[in-house]
C-alpha angles and dihedrals in degrees: 000000000000096000100121089093087077092068109116123232087216091069094060132072126236112269094246095059099080134046122223120251126244117252093217099097119098122251112264134179114247114255109264089240090057093052093042094047092047092051094050091046090053092050092046097046103037108028143057125187092345096312122117118215119207110209093202093054092054091268093301122143133235144185093258093057093043092050092049094049090051090047093050092046092049092049091050092044091238098153096177094056091041093053093045091051091045092053092051093045092058086072088067097048113112128208089259090058093249120110134248104240103216132051128180134180087273094054131256107017097179121014095196115109129233116215095218090056092046091051096043088055092048091048091049093048091049092052091042091053089056101039096042096035089235115151092189089065090051092050092048089050091050091050092051092047090051088053091049090050092048100044110020108032115074141156118261135172086259092054135263108346139189117226113218090231140351092258136034103031103081131051134167114277094014134093116249122261119231137181111219092200087068089067097096094203098180091053098048096082088053090051090049091058092047096045105018097173093061120093098251094134091050090049092051092048092049091050092052091045092050089053088057091068108013099093133116144177130035093308095045094232129161118253126239089242125030130193113212098224121138100283100025119239140180108282110264094219093061137052109274095238143140091220148121094340102037092050085078092063095077088045093055093043093053093043092051094051100265099112090138094056112130090241090062092049092048090048089054094048089050092049093047090058092067133058087236132005111275118233089243142345121228106227095197101051097023093234125142121221112268090233134055132263120262126257096269092052089051090051089056089050090052088050091051091048091052090240128140108269108246100168115120132211102266100186096221100092124034093198097051091046091050089054089052091054092046090051091051091051092046089050089055092047092048092050094050097040094241114135093200113044117232130157085238083077102038 
């Protein structure tokens, strides 16, 4: 889902306004009140009756947002919000058990799916099935994971890959395009238990292996969109940036127990070079964005620096606030040693 271009420069501060934080502090779990308050603020500011509204898509809704709301509600054991979000999300479910990615006031606005949304929903349903003792959630999750396996996971010379959607990312005579931030590394072990015959372990291993050599620019960072040529390269159809999508890669690595991965260390060296984290870095011309990252991106940086996460839910940007909540959950998981966060392991 290439919607990050809608993020407004006006919502970010000039780079010089903030100083970077030291990485010396020890990793701590966020106080329960911080996580709880952040969750309730997110629900209050970005949702209504189980529907998430994305300010930068003209207050339309999408599978990514719905999956994240369901995931947050399941993690917080908020059954009412989870069920409301689940009911709305059924409007996006297609006959192939993937999800149309975009919804407007008139109904389905784009029937194509987005793999990150499909997998967020499957993750949320899996966790909801456990935390709410609801077998129907588990079965829905299994159906979606079967559809992902059937339509989005495929063999490639680079290994087992995840297509970003069923349509639009492959064409004859060209290498496929992938988005490594769609590899939800902390969820893959959960999927493997739910659907053990599917190639989740192969997918995880390919994702980690691709990160070993899919880096570009002075800071050797992965791009938002990658074309699987030989050698790999930033996808020509997209901006060659470490940006709003790829910022999730350090998050998933840390959450899944790979905090020492070279990508995390290179991300930290890149961030330490600037007074505040840039919104993106152009991997072709080695230029940083002239404005700062949003609050959720800064929360991921605090997570990578093993600092307490002090970012708050600001209410202006659904996506940035969702990153903040994900970072808080990852912080909890890292502190407790659980790769997949669940309130069973608080």
